[in-house]
PDB file of N, CA, C, O and CB in Angstrom:
ATOM      1  N   MET A   1     190.100 128.556 125.562  1.00  0.00           N
ATOM      2  CA  MET A   1     189.456 129.302 126.534  1.00  0.00           C
ATOM      3  C   MET A   1     188.246 128.557 127.488  1.00  0.00           C
ATOM      4  O   MET A   1     187.590 127.520 127.395  1.00  0.00           O
ATOM      5  CB  MET A   1     188.908 130.455 125.764  1.00  0.00           C
ATOM      6  N   ILE A   2     188.346 129.849 128.596  1.00  0.00           N
ATOM      7  CA  ILE A   2     187.275 128.451 129.370  1.00  0.00           C
ATOM      8  C   ILE A   2     185.929 129.283 129.262  1.00  0.00           C
ATOM      9  O   ILE A   2     185.808 130.479 129.528  1.00  0.00           O
ATOM     10  CB  ILE A   2     187.681 127.881 131.483  1.00  0.00           C
ATOM     11  N   VAL A   3     184.963 128.435 128.831  1.00  0.00           N
ATOM     12  CA  VAL A   3     183.176 128.593 128.964  1.00  0.00           C
ATOM     13  C   VAL A   3     182.526 128.287 130.681  1.00  0.00           C
ATOM     14  O   VAL A   3     182.814 127.494 131.577  1.00  0.00           O
ATOM     15  CB  VAL A   3     182.332 127.110 127.732  1.00  0.00           C
ATOM     16  N   LEU A   4     181.870 129.013 130.568  1.00  0.00           N
ATOM     17  CA  LEU A   4     180.906 129.249 131.691  1.00  0.00           C
ATOM     18  C   LEU A   4     179.783 128.397 131.442  1.00  0.00           C
ATOM     19  O   LEU A   4     178.868 129.069 130.968  1.00  0.00           O
ATOM     20  CB  LEU A   4     180.441 130.718 131.829  1.00  0.00           C
ATOM     21  N   ARG A   5     179.494 127.243 131.564  1.00  0.00           N
ATOM     22  CA  ARG A   5     178.282 126.685 132.081  1.00  0.00           C
ATOM     23  C   ARG A   5     176.829 126.413 132.452  1.00  0.00           C
ATOM     24  O   ARG A   5     176.021 125.520 132.196  1.00  0.00           O
ATOM     25  CB  ARG A   5     178.418 126.690 132.454  1.00  0.00           C
ATOM     26  N   LEU A   6     176.821 127.667 133.236  1.00  0.00           N
ATOM     27  CA  LEU A   6     176.369 127.490 134.385  1.00  0.00           C
ATOM     28  C   LEU A   6     174.503 127.900 134.006  1.00  0.00           C
ATOM     29  O   LEU A   6     173.435 127.647 134.563  1.00  0.00           O
ATOM     30  CB  LEU A   6     177.357 128.518 135.544  1.00  0.00           C
ATOM     31  N   ASP A   7     174.847 128.503 132.999  1.00  0.00           N
ATOM     32  CA  ASP A   7     172.955 128.205 132.689  1.00  0.00           C
ATOM     33  C   ASP A   7     172.947 126.857 132.652  1.00  0.00           C
ATOM     34  O   ASP A   7     172.084 126.227 133.264  1.00  0.00           O
ATOM     35  CB  ASP A   7     172.123 128.803 131.048  1.00  0.00           C
ATOM     36  N   ARG A   8     174.030 126.179 131.837  1.00  0.00           N
ATOM     37  CA  ARG A   8     172.787 124.589 132.214  1.00  0.00           C
ATOM     38  C   ARG A   8     172.691 123.683 132.673  1.00  0.00           C
ATOM     39  O   ARG A   8     172.357 122.505 132.545  1.00  0.00           O
ATOM     40  CB  ARG A   8     172.359 123.864 131.613  1.00  0.00           C
ATOM     41  N   MET A   9     173.039 124.378 133.269  1.00  0.00           N
ATOM     42  CA  MET A   9     173.317 123.571 135.310  1.00  0.00           C
ATOM     43  C   MET A   9     171.984 123.877 135.896  1.00  0.00           C
ATOM     44  O   MET A   9     171.300 123.079 136.535  1.00  0.00           O
ATOM     45  CB  MET A   9     174.836 124.628 136.728  1.00  0.00           C
ATOM     46  N   LEU A  10     171.582 125.517 135.524  1.00  0.00           N
ATOM     47  CA  LEU A  10     170.630 125.388 135.903  1.00  0.00           C
ATOM     48  C   LEU A  10     169.191 124.807 135.944  1.00  0.00           C
ATOM     49  O   LEU A  10     168.380 124.326 136.735  1.00  0.00           O
ATOM     50  CB  LEU A  10     170.743 125.924 135.882  1.00  0.00           C
ATOM     51  N   ALA A  11     169.400 125.254 134.119  1.00  0.00           N
ATOM     52  CA  ALA A  11     168.404 124.590 133.842  1.00  0.00           C
ATOM     53  C   ALA A  11     167.752 123.055 133.333  1.00  0.00           C
ATOM     54  O   ALA A  11     166.746 122.693 132.721  1.00  0.00           O
ATOM     55  CB  ALA A  11     168.242 125.233 133.319  1.00  0.00           C
ATOM     56  N   ASP A  12     169.677 121.981 134.352  1.00  0.00           N
ATOM     57  CA  ASP A  12     169.061 120.575 134.070  1.00  0.00           C
ATOM     58  C   ASP A  12     168.699 120.830 135.972  1.00  0.00           C
ATOM     59  O   ASP A  12     167.615 120.483 136.441  1.00  0.00           O
ATOM     60  CB  ASP A  12     170.424 118.896 133.271  1.00  0.00           C
ATOM     61  N   ARG A  13     169.145 121.089 136.323  1.00  0.00           N
ATOM     62  CA  ARG A  13     167.907 121.206 138.059  1.00  0.00           C
ATOM     63  C   ARG A  13     167.259 121.867 138.438  1.00  0.00           C
ATOM     64  O   ARG A  13     166.979 121.993 139.630  1.00  0.00           O
ATOM     65  CB  ARG A  13     168.197 121.296 139.273  1.00  0.00           C
ATOM     66  N   LYS A  14     166.622 122.786 137.089  1.00  0.00           N
ATOM     67  CA  LYS A  14     164.858 123.507 137.559  1.00  0.00           C
ATOM     68  C   LYS A  14     165.410 124.953 138.280  1.00  0.00           C
ATOM     69  O   LYS A  14     164.523 125.667 138.747  1.00  0.00           O
ATOM     70  CB  LYS A  14     163.649 122.243 139.156  1.00  0.00           C
ATOM     71  N   MET A  15     166.094 125.185 138.338  1.00  0.00           N
ATOM     72  CA  MET A  15     165.902 126.028 139.611  1.00  0.00           C
ATOM     73  C   MET A  15     166.730 127.538 138.359  1.00  0.00           C
ATOM     74  O   MET A  15     167.463 127.441 137.376  1.00  0.00           O
ATOM     75  CB  MET A  15     167.079 125.217 141.586  1.00  0.00           C
ATOM     76  N   ARG A  16     165.914 129.182 139.319  1.00  0.00           N
ATOM     77  CA  ARG A  16     166.297 129.957 138.662  1.00  0.00           C
ATOM     78  C   ARG A  16     167.258 130.900 139.368  1.00  0.00           C
ATOM     79  O   ARG A  16     167.146 131.132 140.572  1.00  0.00           O
ATOM     80  CB  ARG A  16     165.316 130.412 138.130  1.00  0.00           C
ATOM     81  N   SER A  17     168.428 131.571 138.430  1.00  0.00           N
ATOM     82  CA  SER A  17     169.282 132.187 139.166  1.00  0.00           C
ATOM     83  C   SER A  17     168.727 132.668 140.386  1.00  0.00           C
ATOM     84  O   SER A  17     169.183 132.132 141.396  1.00  0.00           O
ATOM     85  CB  SER A  17     169.836 133.122 138.486  1.00  0.00           C
ATOM     86  N   LYS A  18     167.905 133.497 140.538  1.00  0.00           N
ATOM     87  CA  LYS A  18     167.281 134.545 141.480  1.00  0.00           C
ATOM     88  C   LYS A  18     167.424 133.183 143.042  1.00  0.00           C
ATOM     89  O   LYS A  18     167.610 133.319 144.251  1.00  0.00           O
ATOM     90  CB  LYS A  18     165.148 135.232 140.762  1.00  0.00           C
ATOM     91  N   ASP A  19     167.293 132.433 142.473  1.00  0.00           N
ATOM     92  CA  ASP A  19     167.483 131.236 143.475  1.00  0.00           C
ATOM     93  C   ASP A  19     168.716 131.256 144.086  1.00  0.00           C
ATOM     94  O   ASP A  19     169.304 131.718 145.065  1.00  0.00           O
ATOM     95  CB  ASP A  19     167.364 129.893 142.851  1.00  0.00           C
ATOM     96  N   LEU A  20     168.894 130.456 142.952  1.00  0.00           N
ATOM     97  CA  LEU A  20     170.885 130.645 143.528  1.00  0.00           C
ATOM     98  C   LEU A  20     171.506 131.453 143.956  1.00  0.00           C
ATOM     99  O   LEU A  20     172.540 131.305 144.607  1.00  0.00           O
ATOM    100  CB  LEU A  20     171.904 130.602 142.754  1.00  0.00           C
ATOM    101  N   ALA A  21     171.042 132.336 143.697  1.00  0.00           N
ATOM    102  CA  ALA A  21     172.096 134.220 143.999  1.00  0.00           C
ATOM    103  C   ALA A  21     171.771 134.259 145.467  1.00  0.00           C
ATOM    104  O   ALA A  21     172.590 134.734 146.254  1.00  0.00           O
ATOM    105  CB  ALA A  21     171.264 136.229 142.997  1.00  0.00           C
ATOM    106  N   GLU A  22     169.890 133.482 146.129  1.00  0.00           N
ATOM    107  CA  GLU A  22     169.685 134.148 147.061  1.00  0.00           C
ATOM    108  C   GLU A  22     170.060 133.142 148.140  1.00  0.00           C
ATOM    109  O   GLU A  22     169.479 133.304 149.213  1.00  0.00           O
ATOM    110  CB  GLU A  22     168.402 134.739 147.033  1.00  0.00           C
ATOM    111  N   LYS A  23     171.327 131.660 148.015  1.00  0.00           N
ATOM    112  CA  LYS A  23     171.387 131.050 148.224  1.00  0.00           C
ATOM    113  C   LYS A  23     172.859 130.726 148.354  1.00  0.00           C
ATOM    114  O   LYS A  23     173.366 129.865 149.073  1.00  0.00           O
ATOM    115  CB  LYS A  23     170.632 130.704 147.762  1.00  0.00           C
ATOM    116  N   ILE A  24     173.451 131.565 147.531  1.00  0.00           N
ATOM    117  CA  ILE A  24     174.746 131.344 147.480  1.00  0.00           C
ATOM    118  C   ILE A  24     175.444 132.428 148.436  1.00  0.00           C
ATOM    119  O   ILE A  24     176.438 132.229 149.134  1.00  0.00           O
ATOM    120  CB  ILE A  24     175.195 131.374 146.025  1.00  0.00           C
ATOM    121  N   GLY A  25     174.699 133.636 148.316  1.00  0.00           N
ATOM    122  CA  GLY A  25     174.632 135.262 148.808  1.00  0.00           C
ATOM    123  C   GLY A  25     175.359 136.360 147.697  1.00  0.00           C
ATOM    124  O   GLY A  25     175.884 137.418 148.044  1.00  0.00           O
ATOM    125  N   LEU A  26     175.266 135.858 146.274  1.00  0.00           N
ATOM    126  CA  LEU A  26     175.162 136.543 145.996  1.00  0.00           C
ATOM    127  C   LEU A  26     174.630 137.438 144.854  1.00  0.00           C
ATOM    128  O   LEU A  26     174.269 136.706 143.933  1.00  0.00           O
ATOM    129  CB  LEU A  26     175.703 136.432 146.298  1.00  0.00           C
ATOM    130  N   SER A  27     174.446 138.737 144.566  1.00  0.00           N
ATOM    131  CA  SER A  27     174.049 139.440 144.339  1.00  0.00           C
ATOM    132  C   SER A  27     173.406 139.066 142.649  1.00  0.00           C
ATOM    133  O   SER A  27     174.221 138.940 141.735  1.00  0.00           O
ATOM    134  CB  SER A  27     174.913 140.347 144.774  1.00  0.00           C
ATOM    135  N   GLU A  28     171.653 138.890 142.339  1.00  0.00           N
ATOM    136  CA  GLU A  28     171.552 138.815 140.722  1.00  0.00           C
ATOM    137  C   GLU A  28     172.686 138.831 139.581  1.00  0.00           C
ATOM    138  O   GLU A  28     173.202 138.147 138.697  1.00  0.00           O
ATOM    139  CB  GLU A  28     170.817 139.899 140.371  1.00  0.00           C
ATOM    140  N   VAL A  29     172.727 140.624 140.484  1.00  0.00           N
ATOM    141  CA  VAL A  29     173.738 141.198 139.466  1.00  0.00           C
ATOM    142  C   VAL A  29     174.821 140.470 138.657  1.00  0.00           C
ATOM    143  O   VAL A  29     174.871 140.480 137.428  1.00  0.00           O
ATOM    144  CB  VAL A  29     174.429 142.084 140.115  1.00  0.00           C
ATOM    145  N   ASN A  30     175.705 139.820 139.491  1.00  0.00           N
ATOM    146  CA  ASN A  30     177.317 139.234 140.005  1.00  0.00           C
ATOM    147  C   ASN A  30     177.051 137.642 139.088  1.00  0.00           C
ATOM    148  O   ASN A  30     177.751 137.281 138.142  1.00  0.00           O
ATOM    149  CB  ASN A  30     177.587 138.980 142.379  1.00  0.00           C
ATOM    150  N   LEU A  31     175.980 136.939 139.607  1.00  0.00           N
ATOM    151  CA  LEU A  31     175.020 135.756 139.267  1.00  0.00           C
ATOM    152  C   LEU A  31     175.337 135.463 137.476  1.00  0.00           C
ATOM    153  O   LEU A  31     176.089 134.777 136.783  1.00  0.00           O
ATOM    154  CB  LEU A  31     173.126 136.307 139.659  1.00  0.00           C
ATOM    155  N   SER A  32     173.931 136.742 137.254  1.00  0.00           N
ATOM    156  CA  SER A  32     174.299 136.512 135.552  1.00  0.00           C
ATOM    157  C   SER A  32     174.840 136.889 134.656  1.00  0.00           C
ATOM    158  O   SER A  32     174.628 136.800 133.447  1.00  0.00           O
ATOM    159  CB  SER A  32     173.721 136.523 134.916  1.00  0.00           C
ATOM    160  N   ARG A  33     175.943 137.554 135.522  1.00  0.00           N
ATOM    161  CA  ARG A  33     177.595 137.981 134.396  1.00  0.00           C
ATOM    162  C   ARG A  33     178.410 136.964 135.002  1.00  0.00           C
ATOM    163  O   ARG A  33     179.471 137.514 134.706  1.00  0.00           O
ATOM    164  CB  ARG A  33     178.608 139.892 134.610  1.00  0.00           C
ATOM    165  N   ILE A  34     178.820 135.806 135.683  1.00  0.00           N
ATOM    166  CA  ILE A  34     178.812 134.506 134.959  1.00  0.00           C
ATOM    167  C   ILE A  34     178.574 134.077 134.744  1.00  0.00           C
ATOM    168  O   ILE A  34     179.328 133.190 134.344  1.00  0.00           O
ATOM    169  CB  ILE A  34     178.954 133.901 134.843  1.00  0.00           C
ATOM    170  N   LYS A  35     176.940 133.861 134.583  1.00  0.00           N
ATOM    171  CA  LYS A  35     176.282 133.054 133.554  1.00  0.00           C
ATOM    172  C   LYS A  35     176.551 132.859 132.707  1.00  0.00           C
ATOM    173  O   LYS A  35     176.951 131.774 132.283  1.00  0.00           O
ATOM    174  CB  LYS A  35     175.481 133.188 133.227  1.00  0.00           C
ATOM    175  N   THR A  36     176.350 134.472 131.800  1.00  0.00           N
ATOM    176  CA  THR A  36     176.734 134.548 130.612  1.00  0.00           C
ATOM    177  C   THR A  36     178.553 135.196 130.460  1.00  0.00           C
ATOM    178  O   THR A  36     178.987 136.143 129.803  1.00  0.00           O
ATOM    179  CB  THR A  36     175.526 135.466 129.956  1.00  0.00           C
ATOM    180  N   GLY A  37     179.101 134.438 131.160  1.00  0.00           N
ATOM    181  CA  GLY A  37     180.384 134.427 130.369  1.00  0.00           C
ATOM    182  C   GLY A  37     181.419 135.679 130.791  1.00  0.00           C
ATOM    183  O   GLY A  37     182.631 135.559 130.611  1.00  0.00           O
ATOM    184  N   LYS A  38     180.733 137.085 131.460  1.00  0.00           N
ATOM    185  CA  LYS A  38     181.373 137.872 131.145  1.00  0.00           C
ATOM    186  C   LYS A  38     182.157 138.726 132.478  1.00  0.00           C
ATOM    187  O   LYS A  38     182.474 139.889 132.725  1.00  0.00           O
ATOM    188  CB  LYS A  38     180.544 138.498 130.288  1.00  0.00           C
ATOM    189  N   VAL A  39     182.219 137.829 132.926  1.00  0.00           N
ATOM    190  CA  VAL A  39     183.265 137.544 134.345  1.00  0.00           C
ATOM    191  C   VAL A  39     184.862 137.133 132.997  1.00  0.00           C
ATOM    192  O   VAL A  39     184.799 136.599 131.889  1.00  0.00           O
ATOM    193  CB  VAL A  39     182.431 135.461 135.865  1.00  0.00           C
ATOM    194  N   SER A  40     186.146 137.696 133.799  1.00  0.00           N
ATOM    195  CA  SER A  40     187.212 137.485 134.363  1.00  0.00           C
ATOM    196  C   SER A  40     188.052 136.354 134.680  1.00  0.00           C
ATOM    197  O   SER A  40     188.984 135.778 134.119  1.00  0.00           O
ATOM    198  CB  SER A  40     187.030 137.899 135.110  1.00  0.00           C
ATOM    199  N   ALA A  41     187.241 136.188 136.070  1.00  0.00           N
ATOM    200  CA  ALA A  41     188.397 135.114 137.061  1.00  0.00           C
ATOM    201  C   ALA A  41     186.368 135.305 138.254  1.00  0.00           C
ATOM    202  O   ALA A  41     185.498 136.154 138.447  1.00  0.00           O
ATOM    203  CB  ALA A  41     191.008 136.376 138.119  1.00  0.00           C
ATOM    204  N   ILE A  42     186.715 133.739 138.688  1.00  0.00           N
ATOM    205  CA  ILE A  42     185.645 133.687 140.057  1.00  0.00           C
ATOM    206  C   ILE A  42     186.149 133.115 140.872  1.00  0.00           C
ATOM    207  O   ILE A  42     186.899 132.195 140.546  1.00  0.00           O
ATOM    208  CB  ILE A  42     184.332 133.056 140.022  1.00  0.00           C
ATOM    209  N   ARG A  43     185.964 133.397 142.130  1.00  0.00           N
ATOM    210  CA  ARG A  43     186.629 133.944 143.760  1.00  0.00           C
ATOM    211  C   ARG A  43     185.823 131.668 143.485  1.00  0.00           C
ATOM    212  O   ARG A  43     184.798 131.115 143.086  1.00  0.00           O
ATOM    213  CB  ARG A  43     185.369 136.144 145.461  1.00  0.00           C
ATOM    214  N   PHE A  44     187.324 131.241 144.094  1.00  0.00           N
ATOM    215  CA  PHE A  44     187.380 129.515 144.535  1.00  0.00           C
ATOM    216  C   PHE A  44     185.707 129.534 145.664  1.00  0.00           C
ATOM    217  O   PHE A  44     184.657 129.051 145.241  1.00  0.00           O
ATOM    218  CB  PHE A  44     189.457 128.990 145.856  1.00  0.00           C
ATOM    219  N   SER A  45     185.813 130.071 146.823  1.00  0.00           N
ATOM    220  CA  SER A  45     184.359 130.164 147.437  1.00  0.00           C
ATOM    221  C   SER A  45     183.234 130.742 147.007  1.00  0.00           C
ATOM    222  O   SER A  45     182.427 131.177 147.828  1.00  0.00           O
ATOM    223  CB  SER A  45     184.372 130.671 148.447  1.00  0.00           C
ATOM    224  N   THR A  46     182.976 130.847 145.435  1.00  0.00           N
ATOM    225  CA  THR A  46     182.005 131.252 144.671  1.00  0.00           C
ATOM    226  C   THR A  46     181.350 130.015 144.239  1.00  0.00           C
ATOM    227  O   THR A  46     180.219 129.549 144.371  1.00  0.00           O
ATOM    228  CB  THR A  46     182.459 132.104 143.616  1.00  0.00           C
ATOM    229  N   LEU A  47     182.901 129.479 143.439  1.00  0.00           N
ATOM    230  CA  LEU A  47     182.622 128.464 143.011  1.00  0.00           C
ATOM    231  C   LEU A  47     182.664 126.947 143.662  1.00  0.00           C
ATOM    232  O   LEU A  47     182.634 125.870 143.067  1.00  0.00           O
ATOM    233  CB  LEU A  47     183.205 128.613 142.144  1.00  0.00           C
ATOM    234  N   ASP A  48     182.734 127.184 144.924  1.00  0.00           N
ATOM    235  CA  ASP A  48     182.705 126.536 146.179  1.00  0.00           C
ATOM    236  C   ASP A  48     181.234 126.611 146.374  1.00  0.00           C
ATOM    237  O   ASP A  48     180.711 125.513 146.560  1.00  0.00           O
ATOM    238  CB  ASP A  48     183.613 127.199 147.343  1.00  0.00           C
ATOM    239  N   ALA A  49     180.228 127.911 146.378  1.00  0.00           N
ATOM    240  CA  ALA A  49     178.997 127.616 147.438  1.00  0.00           C
ATOM    241  C   ALA A  49     178.250 126.992 145.988  1.00  0.00           C
ATOM    242  O   ALA A  49     177.317 126.302 146.399  1.00  0.00           O
ATOM    243  CB  ALA A  49     178.069 129.287 148.505  1.00  0.00           C
ATOM    244  N   ILE A  50     178.272 126.947 144.436  1.00  0.00           N
ATOM    245  CA  ILE A  50     177.599 127.517 143.147  1.00  0.00           C
ATOM    246  C   ILE A  50     177.601 125.520 143.218  1.00  0.00           C
ATOM    247  O   ILE A  50     176.534 124.918 143.102  1.00  0.00           O
ATOM    248  CB  ILE A  50     178.693 128.895 141.594  1.00  0.00           C
ATOM    249  N   CYS A  51     179.042 124.704 143.430  1.00  0.00           N
ATOM    250  CA  CYS A  51     178.785 123.797 142.895  1.00  0.00           C
ATOM    251  C   CYS A  51     178.120 122.469 144.517  1.00  0.00           C
ATOM    252  O   CYS A  51     177.921 121.259 144.634  1.00  0.00           O
ATOM    253  CB  CYS A  51     180.271 123.549 141.866  1.00  0.00           C
ATOM    254  N   ARG A  52     178.038 123.482 145.248  1.00  0.00           N
ATOM    255  CA  ARG A  52     177.306 122.551 147.040  1.00  0.00           C
ATOM    256  C   ARG A  52     175.790 122.626 146.694  1.00  0.00           C
ATOM    257  O   ARG A  52     175.003 121.758 147.072  1.00  0.00           O
ATOM    258  CB  ARG A  52     177.600 123.712 149.100  1.00  0.00           C
ATOM    259  N   GLU A  53     175.251 124.200 145.617  1.00  0.00           N
ATOM    260  CA  GLU A  53     173.035 124.293 145.398  1.00  0.00           C
ATOM    261  C   GLU A  53     173.065 123.778 144.660  1.00  0.00           C
ATOM    262  O   GLU A  53     171.959 123.283 144.447  1.00  0.00           O
ATOM    263  CB  GLU A  53     171.865 125.580 145.008  1.00  0.00           C
ATOM    264  N   LEU A  54     174.056 123.404 143.701  1.00  0.00           N
ATOM    265  CA  LEU A  54     173.668 123.196 142.604  1.00  0.00           C
ATOM    266  C   LEU A  54     173.641 121.284 143.002  1.00  0.00           C
ATOM    267  O   LEU A  54     172.625 120.660 142.694  1.00  0.00           O
ATOM    268  CB  LEU A  54     174.732 124.004 141.337  1.00  0.00           C
ATOM    269  N   GLY A  55     174.962 120.463 143.751  1.00  0.00           N
ATOM    270  CA  GLY A  55     175.211 119.232 143.484  1.00  0.00           C
ATOM    271  C   GLY A  55     175.825 118.464 142.172  1.00  0.00           C
ATOM    272  O   GLY A  55     175.555 117.332 141.770  1.00  0.00           O
ATOM    273  N   CYS A  56     176.637 119.325 141.688  1.00  0.00           N
ATOM    274  CA  CYS A  56     177.875 119.229 140.734  1.00  0.00           C
ATOM    275  C   CYS A  56     179.633 119.472 141.079  1.00  0.00           C
ATOM    276  O   CYS A  56     180.113 119.938 142.113  1.00  0.00           O
ATOM    277  CB  CYS A  56     177.511 120.271 139.731  1.00  0.00           C
ATOM    278  N   GLN A  57     180.403 118.962 139.782  1.00  0.00           N
ATOM    279  CA  GLN A  57     181.520 119.714 140.259  1.00  0.00           C
ATOM    280  C   GLN A  57     181.683 121.265 140.071  1.00  0.00           C
ATOM    281  O   GLN A  57     180.906 122.218 140.134  1.00  0.00           O
ATOM    282  CB  GLN A  57     182.579 119.135 139.695  1.00  0.00           C
ATOM    283  N   PRO A  58     183.044 121.111 139.808  1.00  0.00           N
ATOM    284  CA  PRO A  58     183.358 122.215 139.121  1.00  0.00           C
ATOM    285  C   PRO A  58     183.578 122.133 137.512  1.00  0.00           C
ATOM    286  O   PRO A  58     183.342 123.101 136.789  1.00  0.00           O
ATOM    287  CB  PRO A  58     184.487 122.679 139.758  1.00  0.00           C
ATOM    288  N   GLY A  59     183.978 121.082 137.097  1.00  0.00           N
ATOM    289  CA  GLY A  59     184.093 120.843 135.783  1.00  0.00           C
ATOM    290  C   GLY A  59     182.713 120.850 134.964  1.00  0.00           C
ATOM    291  O   GLY A  59     182.718 121.082 133.755  1.00  0.00           O
ATOM    292  N   ASP A  60     181.407 120.559 135.748  1.00  0.00           N
ATOM    293  CA  ASP A  60     179.943 120.839 135.210  1.00  0.00           C
ATOM    294  C   ASP A  60     179.996 122.270 134.922  1.00  0.00           C
ATOM    295  O   ASP A  60     179.337 122.532 133.916  1.00  0.00           O
ATOM    296  CB  ASP A  60     178.681 120.485 136.289  1.00  0.00           C
ATOM    297  N   VAL A  61     180.491 123.174 135.398  1.00  0.00           N
ATOM    298  CA  VAL A  61     179.815 124.317 135.512  1.00  0.00           C
ATOM    299  C   VAL A  61     181.711 125.144 134.446  1.00  0.00           C
ATOM    300  O   VAL A  61     181.632 125.997 133.562  1.00  0.00           O
ATOM    301  CB  VAL A  61     179.172 124.814 137.741  1.00  0.00           C
ATOM    302  N   LEU A  62     182.447 124.810 134.718  1.00  0.00           N
ATOM    303  CA  LEU A  62     183.180 124.774 133.937  1.00  0.00           C
ATOM    304  C   LEU A  62     183.749 124.062 133.062  1.00  0.00           C
ATOM    305  O   LEU A  62     184.246 123.006 133.454  1.00  0.00           O
ATOM    306  CB  LEU A  62     183.595 125.023 134.260  1.00  0.00           C
ATOM    307  N   GLU A  63     183.852 124.425 131.594  1.00  0.00           N
ATOM    308  CA  GLU A  63     184.719 123.854 130.134  1.00  0.00           C
ATOM    309  C   GLU A  63     185.464 124.469 129.605  1.00  0.00           C
ATOM    310  O   GLU A  63     185.277 125.678 129.737  1.00  0.00           O
ATOM    311  CB  GLU A  63     184.110 123.565 129.031  1.00  0.00           C
ATOM    312  N   TYR A  64     186.587 124.085 128.809  1.00  0.00           N
ATOM    313  CA  TYR A  64     187.653 124.523 128.166  1.00  0.00           C
ATOM    314  C   TYR A  64     187.394 123.707 126.668  1.00  0.00           C
ATOM    315  O   TYR A  64     187.379 122.621 126.090  1.00  0.00           O
ATOM    316  CB  TYR A  64     189.088 124.186 129.051  1.00  0.00           C
ATOM    317  N   VAL A  65     187.102 125.978 126.498  1.00  0.00           N
ATOM    318  CA  VAL A  65     187.434 125.143 124.762  1.00  0.00           C
ATOM    319  C   VAL A  65     188.270 125.348 123.761  1.00  0.00           C
ATOM    320  O   VAL A  65     187.699 126.405 123.494  1.00  0.00           O
ATOM    321  CB  VAL A  65     186.477 125.210 123.872  1.00  0.00           C
ATOM    322  N   GLU A  66     189.214 125.292 122.859  1.00  0.00           N
ATOM    323  CA  GLU A  66     189.977 125.003 122.303  1.00  0.00           C
ATOM    324  C   GLU A  66     189.525 126.764 121.724  1.00  0.00           C
ATOM    325  O   GLU A  66     188.394 127.240 121.832  1.00  0.00           O
ATOM    326  CB  GLU A  66     189.987 123.482 121.593  1.00  0.00           C
ATOM    327  N   ASP A  67     190.233 127.186 121.371  1.00  0.00           N
ATOM    328  CA  ASP A  67     190.239 129.147 120.827  1.00  0.00           C
ATOM    329  C   ASP A  67     190.207 128.373 118.857  1.00  0.00           C
ATOM    330  O   ASP A  67     190.491 127.216 118.547  1.00  0.00           O
ATOM    331  CB  ASP A  67     192.757 130.661 121.548  1.00  0.00           C
ATOM    332  N   GLU A  68     189.777 129.491 117.923  1.00  0.00           N
ATOM    333  CA  GLU A  68     189.545 129.101 117.181  1.00  0.00           C
ATOM    334  C   GLU A  68     190.578 130.251 116.610  1.00  0.00           C
ATOM    335  O   GLU A  68     190.801 130.336 115.402  1.00  0.00           O
ATOM    336  CB  GLU A  68     188.227 128.781 116.989  1.00  0.00           C
TER     337      GLU A  68
END
């Protein structure tokens, strides 16, 4: 299973979700869905924008965890 670690990256960068949403041109609601893992897909362009603003790699935001 793929787990989104956006909340951890935001905390590490001391950035609020609202600020990131504004910078990447995404609604706060959609960013919140990504942050909480309530999405089944994420566009590469959105992932690119997140990584650009947070100065991170996709692997910092996405993590593979084996299903139990």
